PDB file of the backbone (N, CA, C, O) and the ligand in Angstrom, with CONECT records:
HET     ZN  A 101       1
ATOM      1  N   MET A   1      -8.592  23.076  13.754  1.00  0.00           N
ATOM      2  CA  MET A   1      -7.915  23.099  12.459  1.00  0.00           C
ATOM      3  C   MET A   1      -6.941  21.929  12.392  1.00  0.00           C
ATOM      4  O   MET A   1      -5.959  21.871  13.132  1.00  0.00           O
ATOM      5  N   SER A   2      -7.233  21.014  11.499  1.00  0.00           N
ATOM      6  CA  SER A   2      -6.377  19.840  11.424  1.00  0.00           C
ATOM      7  C   SER A   2      -6.513  19.186  10.061  1.00  0.00           C
ATOM      8  O   SER A   2      -7.436  19.472   9.298  1.00  0.00           O
ATOM      9  N   TYR A   3      -5.601  18.331   9.786  1.00  0.00           N
ATOM     10  CA  TYR A   3      -5.656  17.600   8.527  1.00  0.00           C
ATOM     11  C   TYR A   3      -4.861  16.307   8.675  1.00  0.00           C
ATOM     12  O   TYR A   3      -4.181  16.087   9.678  1.00  0.00           O
ATOM     13  N   THR A   4      -4.959  15.479   7.679  1.00  0.00           N
ATOM     14  CA  THR A   4      -4.147  14.268   7.701  1.00  0.00           C
ATOM     15  C   THR A   4      -3.250  14.261   6.478  1.00  0.00           C
ATOM     16  O   THR A   4      -3.564  14.863   5.451  1.00  0.00           O
ATOM     17  N   LEU A   5      -2.146  13.579   6.606  1.00  0.00           N
ATOM     18  CA  LEU A   5      -1.279  13.442   5.450  1.00  0.00           C
ATOM     19  C   LEU A   5      -0.711  12.034   5.424  1.00  0.00           C
ATOM     20  O   LEU A   5      -0.571  11.378   6.456  1.00  0.00           O
ATOM     21  N   THR A   6      -0.392  11.594   4.234  1.00  0.00           N
ATOM     22  CA  THR A   6       0.128  10.241   4.073  1.00  0.00           C
ATOM     23  C   THR A   6       1.633  10.295   3.843  1.00  0.00           C
ATOM     24  O   THR A   6       2.115  11.011   2.965  1.00  0.00           O
ATOM     25  N   LEU A   7       2.358   9.539   4.631  1.00  0.00           N
ATOM     26  CA  LEU A   7       3.806   9.505   4.488  1.00  0.00           C
ATOM     27  C   LEU A   7       4.193   8.617   3.317  1.00  0.00           C
ATOM     28  O   LEU A   7       3.358   7.921   2.741  1.00  0.00           O
ATOM     29  N   GLN A   8       5.457   8.653   2.982  1.00  0.00           N
ATOM     30  CA  GLN A   8       5.949   7.824   1.876  1.00  0.00           C
ATOM     31  C   GLN A   8       5.754   6.346   2.162  1.00  0.00           C
ATOM     32  O   GLN A   8       5.541   5.557   1.241  1.00  0.00           O
ATOM     33  N   CYS A   9       5.824   5.968   3.424  1.00  0.00           N
ATOM     34  CA  CYS A   9       5.682   4.558   3.786  1.00  0.00           C
ATOM     35  C   CYS A   9       4.224   4.120   3.733  1.00  0.00           C
ATOM     36  O   CYS A   9       3.930   2.926   3.787  1.00  0.00           O
ATOM     37  N   GLY A  10       3.304   5.090   3.626  1.00  0.00           N
ATOM     38  CA  GLY A  10       1.892   4.759   3.522  1.00  0.00           C
ATOM     39  C   GLY A  10       1.102   5.044   4.791  1.00  0.00           C
ATOM     40  O   GLY A  10      -0.129   5.032   4.773  1.00  0.00           O
ATOM     41  N   CYS A  11       1.790   5.297   5.874  1.00  0.00           N
ATOM     42  CA  CYS A  11       1.111   5.602   7.132  1.00  0.00           C
ATOM     43  C   CYS A  11       0.396   6.949   7.017  1.00  0.00           C
ATOM     44  O   CYS A  11       0.846   7.857   6.319  1.00  0.00           O
ATOM     45  N   VAL A  12      -0.729   7.047   7.722  1.00  0.00           N
ATOM     46  CA  VAL A  12      -1.483   8.291   7.727  1.00  0.00           C
ATOM     47  C   VAL A  12      -1.243   9.015   9.052  1.00  0.00           C
ATOM     48  O   VAL A  12      -1.402   8.446  10.132  1.00  0.00           O
ATOM     49  N   VAL A  13      -0.861  10.270   8.936  1.00  0.00           N
ATOM     50  CA  VAL A  13      -0.552  11.063  10.117  1.00  0.00           C
ATOM     51  C   VAL A  13      -1.604  12.148  10.300  1.00  0.00           C
ATOM     52  O   VAL A  13      -1.973  12.855   9.362  1.00  0.00           O
ATOM     53  N   TYR A  14      -2.069  12.254  11.528  1.00  0.00           N
ATOM     54  CA  TYR A  14      -3.029  13.299  11.875  1.00  0.00           C
ATOM     55  C   TYR A  14      -2.245  14.502  12.360  1.00  0.00           C
ATOM     56  O   TYR A  14      -1.439  14.400  13.285  1.00  0.00           O
ATOM     57  N   VAL A  15      -2.489  15.649  11.728  1.00  0.00           N
ATOM     58  CA  VAL A  15      -1.775  16.871  12.086  1.00  0.00           C
ATOM     59  C   VAL A  15      -2.761  17.887  12.627  1.00  0.00           C
ATOM     60  O   VAL A  15      -3.751  18.229  11.981  1.00  0.00           O
ATOM     61  N   SER A  16      -2.470  18.359  13.820  1.00  0.00           N
ATOM     62  CA  SER A  16      -3.320  19.364  14.445  1.00  0.00           C
ATOM     63  C   SER A  16      -2.604  20.701  14.425  1.00  0.00           C
ATOM     64  O   SER A  16      -1.447  20.802  14.831  1.00  0.00           O
ATOM     65  N   CYS A  17      -3.300  21.734  13.947  1.00  0.00           N
ATOM     66  CA  CYS A  17      -2.671  23.044  13.825  1.00  0.00           C
ATOM     67  C   CYS A  17      -3.260  24.034  14.813  1.00  0.00           C
ATOM     68  O   CYS A  17      -4.422  23.937  15.209  1.00  0.00           O
ATOM     69  N   HIS A  18      -2.436  24.979  15.194  1.00  0.00           N
ATOM     70  CA  HIS A  18      -2.893  26.050  16.061  1.00  0.00           C
ATOM     71  C   HIS A  18      -3.886  26.907  15.287  1.00  0.00           C
ATOM     72  O   HIS A  18      -3.602  27.310  14.159  1.00  0.00           O
ATOM     73  N   PRO A  19      -5.047  27.192  15.875  1.00  0.00           N
ATOM     74  CA  PRO A  19      -6.091  27.922  15.155  1.00  0.00           C
ATOM     75  C   PRO A  19      -5.683  29.327  14.719  1.00  0.00           C
ATOM     76  O   PRO A  19      -6.141  29.797  13.677  1.00  0.00           O
ATOM     77  N   GLN A  20      -4.843  30.001  15.480  1.00  0.00           N
ATOM     78  CA  GLN A  20      -4.454  31.361  15.116  1.00  0.00           C
ATOM     79  C   GLN A  20      -3.232  31.405  14.204  1.00  0.00           C
ATOM     80  O   GLN A  20      -3.235  32.064  13.164  1.00  0.00           O
ATOM     81  N   THR A  21      -2.210  30.703  14.609  1.00  0.00           N
ATOM     82  CA  THR A  21      -0.951  30.791  13.866  1.00  0.00           C
ATOM     83  C   THR A  21      -0.894  29.818  12.694  1.00  0.00           C
ATOM     84  O   THR A  21      -0.149  30.031  11.738  1.00  0.00           O
ATOM     85  N   GLY A  22      -1.692  28.741  12.773  1.00  0.00           N
ATOM     86  CA  GLY A  22      -1.662  27.757  11.706  1.00  0.00           C
ATOM     87  C   GLY A  22      -0.463  26.830  11.801  1.00  0.00           C
ATOM     88  O   GLY A  22      -0.228  25.998  10.925  1.00  0.00           O
ATOM     89  N   VAL A  23       0.289  26.988  12.878  1.00  0.00           N
ATOM     90  CA  VAL A  23       1.474  26.143  13.044  1.00  0.00           C
ATOM     91  C   VAL A  23       1.056  24.768  13.543  1.00  0.00           C
ATOM     92  O   VAL A  23       0.319  24.643  14.521  1.00  0.00           O
ATOM     93  N   ALA A  24       1.535  23.749  12.863  1.00  0.00           N
ATOM     94  CA  ALA A  24       1.235  22.383  13.280  1.00  0.00           C
ATOM     95  C   ALA A  24       1.967  22.081  14.576  1.00  0.00           C
ATOM     96  O   ALA A  24       3.188  22.217  14.660  1.00  0.00           O
ATOM     97  N   HIS A  25       1.211  21.671  15.585  1.00  0.00           N
ATOM     98  CA  HIS A  25       1.856  21.428  16.879  1.00  0.00           C
ATOM     99  C   HIS A  25       1.756  19.971  17.317  1.00  0.00           C
ATOM    100  O   HIS A  25       2.469  19.547  18.226  1.00  0.00           O
ATOM    101  N   THR A  26       0.892  19.217  16.691  1.00  0.00           N
ATOM    102  CA  THR A  26       0.764  17.814  17.079  1.00  0.00           C
ATOM    103  C   THR A  26       0.669  16.942  15.843  1.00  0.00           C
ATOM    104  O   THR A  26      -0.112  17.209  14.930  1.00  0.00           O
ATOM    105  N   ARG A  27       1.474  15.905  15.831  1.00  0.00           N
ATOM    106  CA  ARG A  27       1.451  14.972  14.692  1.00  0.00           C
ATOM    107  C   ARG A  27       1.425  13.564  15.261  1.00  0.00           C
ATOM    108  O   ARG A  27       2.351  13.135  15.950  1.00  0.00           O
ATOM    109  N   ILE A  28       0.362  12.866  14.963  1.00  0.00           N
ATOM    110  CA  ILE A  28       0.180  11.535  15.533  1.00  0.00           C
ATOM    111  C   ILE A  28      -0.155  10.543  14.426  1.00  0.00           C
ATOM    112  O   ILE A  28      -0.921  10.850  13.513  1.00  0.00           O
ATOM    113  N   ILE A  29       0.420   9.368  14.517  1.00  0.00           N
ATOM    114  CA  ILE A  29       0.098   8.315  13.546  1.00  0.00           C
ATOM    115  C   ILE A  29      -1.356   7.910  13.734  1.00  0.00           C
ATOM    116  O   ILE A  29      -1.752   7.452  14.805  1.00  0.00           O
ATOM    117  N   GLN A  30      -2.135   8.081  12.694  1.00  0.00           N
ATOM    118  CA  GLN A  30      -3.555   7.742  12.777  1.00  0.00           C
ATOM    119  C   GLN A  30      -3.809   6.321  12.267  1.00  0.00           C
ATOM    120  O   GLN A  30      -4.656   5.599  12.794  1.00  0.00           O
ATOM    121  N   ALA A  31      -3.075   5.943  11.254  1.00  0.00           N
ATOM    122  CA  ALA A  31      -3.243   4.596  10.708  1.00  0.00           C
ATOM    123  C   ALA A  31      -1.904   4.124  10.175  1.00  0.00           C
ATOM    124  O   ALA A  31      -1.208   4.850   9.465  1.00  0.00           O
ATOM    125  N   ARG A  32      -1.561   2.920  10.522  1.00  0.00           N
ATOM    126  CA  ARG A  32      -0.289   2.388  10.060  1.00  0.00           C
ATOM    127  C   ARG A  32      -0.494   1.592   8.776  1.00  0.00           C
ATOM    128  O   ARG A  32      -1.433   0.808   8.644  1.00  0.00           O
ATOM    129  N   ALA A  33       0.424   1.824   7.829  1.00  0.00           N
ATOM    130  CA  ALA A  33       0.338   1.105   6.554  1.00  0.00           C
ATOM    131  C   ALA A  33       0.802  -0.325   6.737  1.00  0.00           C
ATOM    132  O   ALA A  33       1.708  -0.604   7.523  1.00  0.00           O
ATOM    133  N   ALA A  34       0.174  -1.227   6.004  1.00  0.00           N
ATOM    134  CA  ALA A  34       0.532  -2.647   6.109  1.00  0.00           C
ATOM    135  C   ALA A  34       1.983  -2.870   5.693  1.00  0.00           C
ATOM    136  O   ALA A  34       2.667  -3.745   6.224  1.00  0.00           O
ATOM    137  N   GLY A  35       2.440  -2.071   4.741  1.00  0.00           N
ATOM    138  CA  GLY A  35       3.789  -2.276   4.234  1.00  0.00           C
ATOM    139  C   GLY A  35       4.838  -1.402   4.899  1.00  0.00           C
ATOM    140  O   GLY A  35       5.983  -1.358   4.450  1.00  0.00           O
ATOM    141  N   CYS A  36       4.465  -0.716   5.949  1.00  0.00           N
ATOM    142  CA  CYS A  36       5.407   0.187   6.610  1.00  0.00           C
ATOM    143  C   CYS A  36       6.512  -0.598   7.302  1.00  0.00           C
ATOM    144  O   CYS A  36       6.257  -1.584   7.993  1.00  0.00           O
ATOM    145  N   ARG A  37       7.743  -0.142   7.103  1.00  0.00           N
ATOM    146  CA  ARG A  37       8.880  -0.831   7.719  1.00  0.00           C
ATOM    147  C   ARG A  37       9.466  -0.030   8.863  1.00  0.00           C
ATOM    148  O   ARG A  37      10.453  -0.441   9.473  1.00  0.00           O
ATOM    149  N   VAL A  38       8.874   1.092   9.150  1.00  0.00           N
ATOM    150  CA  VAL A  38       9.402   1.915  10.232  1.00  0.00           C
ATOM    151  C   VAL A  38       8.813   1.439  11.559  1.00  0.00           C
ATOM    152  O   VAL A  38       7.617   1.586  11.811  1.00  0.00           O
ATOM    153  N   ARG A  39       9.660   0.877  12.384  1.00  0.00           N
ATOM    154  CA  ARG A  39       9.208   0.325  13.651  1.00  0.00           C
ATOM    155  C   ARG A  39       8.474   1.334  14.522  1.00  0.00           C
ATOM    156  O   ARG A  39       7.499   1.017  15.205  1.00  0.00           O
ATOM    157  N   ARG A  40       8.977   2.551  14.471  1.00  0.00           N
ATOM    158  CA  ARG A  40       8.459   3.612  15.310  1.00  0.00           C
ATOM    159  C   ARG A  40       7.022   3.990  14.946  1.00  0.00           C
ATOM    160  O   ARG A  40       6.296   4.545  15.771  1.00  0.00           O
ATOM    161  N   HIS A  41       6.624   3.695  13.734  1.00  0.00           N
ATOM    162  CA  HIS A  41       5.296   4.074  13.273  1.00  0.00           C
ATOM    163  C   HIS A  41       4.228   3.153  13.845  1.00  0.00           C
ATOM    164  O   HIS A  41       3.997   2.051  13.346  1.00  0.00           O
ATOM    165  N   ASP A  42       3.599   3.618  14.877  1.00  0.00           N
ATOM    166  CA  ASP A  42       2.518   2.866  15.495  1.00  0.00           C
ATOM    167  C   ASP A  42       1.376   3.828  15.742  1.00  0.00           C
ATOM    168  O   ASP A  42       1.598   5.016  15.978  1.00  0.00           O
ATOM    169  N   VAL A  43       0.174   3.330  15.690  1.00  0.00           N
ATOM    170  CA  VAL A  43      -0.994   4.192  15.899  1.00  0.00           C
ATOM    171  C   VAL A  43      -0.890   4.884  17.251  1.00  0.00           C
ATOM    172  O   VAL A  43      -0.682   4.240  18.279  1.00  0.00           O
ATOM    173  N   GLY A  44      -1.037   6.204  17.233  1.00  0.00           N
ATOM    174  CA  GLY A  44      -1.007   6.962  18.477  1.00  0.00           C
ATOM    175  C   GLY A  44       0.354   7.542  18.815  1.00  0.00           C
ATOM    176  O   GLY A  44       0.485   8.314  19.765  1.00  0.00           O
ATOM    177  N   VAL A  45       1.375   7.170  18.037  1.00  0.00           N
ATOM    178  CA  VAL A  45       2.723   7.670  18.312  1.00  0.00           C
ATOM    179  C   VAL A  45       2.873   9.087  17.790  1.00  0.00           C
ATOM    180  O   VAL A  45       2.465   9.402  16.672  1.00  0.00           O
ATOM    181  N   ARG A  46       3.455   9.918  18.605  1.00  0.00           N
ATOM    182  CA  ARG A  46       3.721  11.288  18.196  1.00  0.00           C
ATOM    183  C   ARG A  46       4.980  11.354  17.355  1.00  0.00           C
ATOM    184  O   ARG A  46       5.985  10.715  17.665  1.00  0.00           O
ATOM    185  N   LEU A  47       4.914  12.127  16.298  1.00  0.00           N
ATOM    186  CA  LEU A  47       6.081  12.274  15.429  1.00  0.00           C
ATOM    187  C   LEU A  47       6.594  13.698  15.484  1.00  0.00           C
ATOM    188  O   LEU A  47       5.840  14.650  15.689  1.00  0.00           O
ATOM    189  N   PHE A  48       7.891  13.815  15.298  1.00  0.00           N
ATOM    190  CA  PHE A  48       8.472  15.142  15.177  1.00  0.00           C
ATOM    191  C   PHE A  48       8.411  15.556  13.719  1.00  0.00           C
ATOM    192  O   PHE A  48       8.269  14.724  12.822  1.00  0.00           O
ATOM    193  N   LEU A  49       8.520  16.833  13.504  1.00  0.00           N
ATOM    194  CA  LEU A  49       8.384  17.364  12.147  1.00  0.00           C
ATOM    195  C   LEU A  49       9.347  16.690  11.180  1.00  0.00           C
ATOM    196  O   LEU A  49       8.968  16.300  10.076  1.00  0.00           O
ATOM    197  N   TRP A  50      10.597  16.559  11.609  1.00  0.00           N
ATOM    198  CA  TRP A  50      11.594  16.004  10.685  1.00  0.00           C
ATOM    199  C   TRP A  50      11.347  14.538  10.364  1.00  0.00           C
ATOM    200  O   TRP A  50      11.904  14.013   9.400  1.00  0.00           O
ATOM    201  N   GLU A  51      10.526  13.878  11.153  1.00  0.00           N
ATOM    202  CA  GLU A  51      10.216  12.480  10.862  1.00  0.00           C
ATOM    203  C   GLU A  51       9.178  12.367   9.752  1.00  0.00           C
ATOM    204  O   GLU A  51       8.987  11.292   9.182  1.00  0.00           O
ATOM    205  N   LEU A  52       8.520  13.455   9.453  1.00  0.00           N
ATOM    206  CA  LEU A  52       7.507  13.446   8.408  1.00  0.00           C
ATOM    207  C   LEU A  52       8.103  13.722   7.044  1.00  0.00           C
ATOM    208  O   LEU A  52       7.522  13.387   6.011  1.00  0.00           O
ATOM    209  N   LEU A  53       9.274  14.337   7.059  1.00  0.00           N
ATOM    210  CA  LEU A  53       9.832  14.805   5.806  1.00  0.00           C
ATOM    211  C   LEU A  53      10.759  13.776   5.186  1.00  0.00           C
ATOM    212  O   LEU A  53      11.783  13.431   5.776  1.00  0.00           O
ATOM    213  N   PRO A  54      10.417  13.285   4.009  1.00  0.00           N
ATOM    214  CA  PRO A  54      11.285  12.312   3.335  1.00  0.00           C
ATOM    215  C   PRO A  54      12.615  12.928   2.956  1.00  0.00           C
ATOM    216  O   PRO A  54      13.642  12.249   2.971  1.00  0.00           O
ATOM    217  N   GLU A  55      12.609  14.198   2.619  1.00  0.00           N
ATOM    218  CA  GLU A  55      13.845  14.869   2.248  1.00  0.00           C
ATOM    219  C   GLU A  55      13.930  16.218   2.930  1.00  0.00           C
ATOM    220  O   GLU A  55      13.394  17.210   2.436  1.00  0.00           O
ATOM    221  N   PRO A  56      14.602  16.250   4.064  1.00  0.00           N
ATOM    222  CA  PRO A  56      14.759  17.522   4.772  1.00  0.00           C
ATOM    223  C   PRO A  56      15.367  18.587   3.864  1.00  0.00           C
ATOM    224  O   PRO A  56      16.181  18.288   2.990  1.00  0.00           O
ATOM    225  N   VAL A  57      14.965  19.812   4.081  1.00  0.00           N
ATOM    226  CA  VAL A  57      15.406  20.899   3.219  1.00  0.00           C
ATOM    227  C   VAL A  57      16.923  21.014   3.211  1.00  0.00           C
ATOM    228  O   VAL A  57      17.542  21.189   2.161  1.00  0.00           O
ATOM    229  N   ASP A  58      17.507  20.912   4.388  1.00  0.00           N
ATOM    230  CA  ASP A  58      18.954  21.045   4.464  1.00  0.00           C
ATOM    231  C   ASP A  58      19.525  19.947   5.348  1.00  0.00           C
ATOM    232  O   ASP A  58      19.721  20.141   6.548  1.00  0.00           O
ATOM    233  N   ARG A  59      19.786  18.814   4.758  1.00  0.00           N
ATOM    234  CA  ARG A  59      20.309  17.678   5.507  1.00  0.00           C
ATOM    235  C   ARG A  59      21.695  17.959   6.069  1.00  0.00           C
ATOM    236  O   ARG A  59      22.058  17.438   7.124  1.00  0.00           O
ATOM    237  N   SER A  60      22.461  18.772   5.374  1.00  0.00           N
ATOM    238  CA  SER A  60      23.843  19.005   5.771  1.00  0.00           C
ATOM    239  C   SER A  60      23.948  19.736   7.101  1.00  0.00           C
ATOM    240  O   SER A  60      25.002  19.736   7.737  1.00  0.00           O
ATOM    241  N   SER A  61      22.839  20.366   7.520  1.00  0.00           N
ATOM    242  CA  SER A  61      22.879  21.110   8.772  1.00  0.00           C
ATOM    243  C   SER A  61      22.782  20.181   9.972  1.00  0.00           C
ATOM    244  O   SER A  61      23.020  20.589  11.109  1.00  0.00           O
ATOM    245  N   ILE A  62      22.432  18.931   9.709  1.00  0.00           N
ATOM    246  CA  ILE A  62      22.308  17.976  10.804  1.00  0.00           C
ATOM    247  C   ILE A  62      23.587  17.166  10.940  1.00  0.00           C
ATOM    248  O   ILE A  62      24.081  16.593   9.970  1.00  0.00           O
ATOM    249  N   ASP A  63      24.112  17.127  12.149  1.00  0.00           N
ATOM    250  CA  ASP A  63      25.351  16.398  12.386  1.00  0.00           C
ATOM    251  C   ASP A  63      25.023  14.955  12.758  1.00  0.00           C
ATOM    252  O   ASP A  63      24.855  14.637  13.935  1.00  0.00           O
ATOM    253  N   TRP A  64      24.933  14.091  11.763  1.00  0.00           N
ATOM    254  CA  TRP A  64      24.519  12.709  11.992  1.00  0.00           C
ATOM    255  C   TRP A  64      25.540  11.962  12.852  1.00  0.00           C
ATOM    256  O   TRP A  64      25.162  11.144  13.691  1.00  0.00           O
ATOM    257  N   ASN A  65      26.821  12.238  12.650  1.00  0.00           N
ATOM    258  CA  ASN A  65      27.843  11.530  13.418  1.00  0.00           C
ATOM    259  C   ASN A  65      27.703  11.801  14.908  1.00  0.00           C
ATOM    260  O   ASN A  65      27.773  10.883  15.725  1.00  0.00           O
ATOM    261  N   ALA A  66      27.510  13.028  15.243  1.00  0.00           N
ATOM    262  CA  ALA A  66      27.366  13.382  16.650  1.00  0.00           C
ATOM    263  C   ALA A  66      26.122  12.721  17.230  1.00  0.00           C
ATOM    264  O   ALA A  66      26.124  12.283  18.380  1.00  0.00           O
ATOM    265  N   ALA A  67      25.063  12.653  16.433  1.00  0.00           N
ATOM    266  CA  ALA A  67      23.815  12.074  16.907  1.00  0.00           C
ATOM    267  C   ALA A  67      23.976  10.592  17.185  1.00  0.00           C
ATOM    268  O   ALA A  67      23.466  10.086  18.185  1.00  0.00           O
ATOM    269  N   SER A  68      24.675   9.898  16.313  1.00  0.00           N
ATOM    270  CA  SER A  68      24.831   8.455  16.498  1.00  0.00           C
ATOM    271  C   SER A  68      25.773   8.152  17.645  1.00  0.00           C
ATOM    272  O   SER A  68      25.604   7.149  18.338  1.00  0.00           O
ATOM    273  N   GLU A  69      26.747   8.990  17.849  1.00  0.00           N
ATOM    274  CA  GLU A  69      27.675   8.778  18.952  1.00  0.00           C
ATOM    275  C   GLU A  69      26.970   8.947  20.288  1.00  0.00           C
ATOM    276  O   GLU A  69      27.235   8.222  21.247  1.00  0.00           O
ATOM    277  N   ALA A  70      26.083   9.903  20.327  1.00  0.00           N
ATOM    278  CA  ALA A  70      25.367  10.164  21.565  1.00  0.00           C
ATOM    279  C   ALA A  70      24.471   8.984  21.929  1.00  0.00           C
ATOM    280  O   ALA A  70      24.241   8.709  23.106  1.00  0.00           O
ATOM    281  N   GLY A  71      23.967   8.289  20.908  1.00  0.00           N
ATOM    282  CA  GLY A  71      23.054   7.186  21.180  1.00  0.00           C
ATOM    283  C   GLY A  71      23.778   5.878  21.427  1.00  0.00           C
ATOM    284  O   GLY A  71      23.161   4.901  21.854  1.00  0.00           O
ATOM    285  N   ALA A  72      25.069   5.842  21.167  1.00  0.00           N
ATOM    286  CA  ALA A  72      25.791   4.572  21.264  1.00  0.00           C
ATOM    287  C   ALA A  72      26.217   4.244  22.705  1.00  0.00           C
ATOM    288  O   ALA A  72      26.834   3.206  22.944  1.00  0.00           O
TER     289      ALA A  72
HETATM  290 ZN    ZN A 101       5.102   4.254   8.375  1.00  0.00          ZN2+
END
């Protein structure tokens, strides 16, 4: 059970779902768009769920400041 979806940047992502639960467990870039500006988007790269969503349901729940500090 799987499908593909196209991101806003134009890249095509292959999504593999669990046959029983239907929960998507694997998301891989299948084709990179020529106009994509996201460096991380390369064929074969695994994506996390939140990387697929142009507008997360609840952005306020994510502490961006803490995340950037941890990476600095
Ligand atoms: Zn892309």
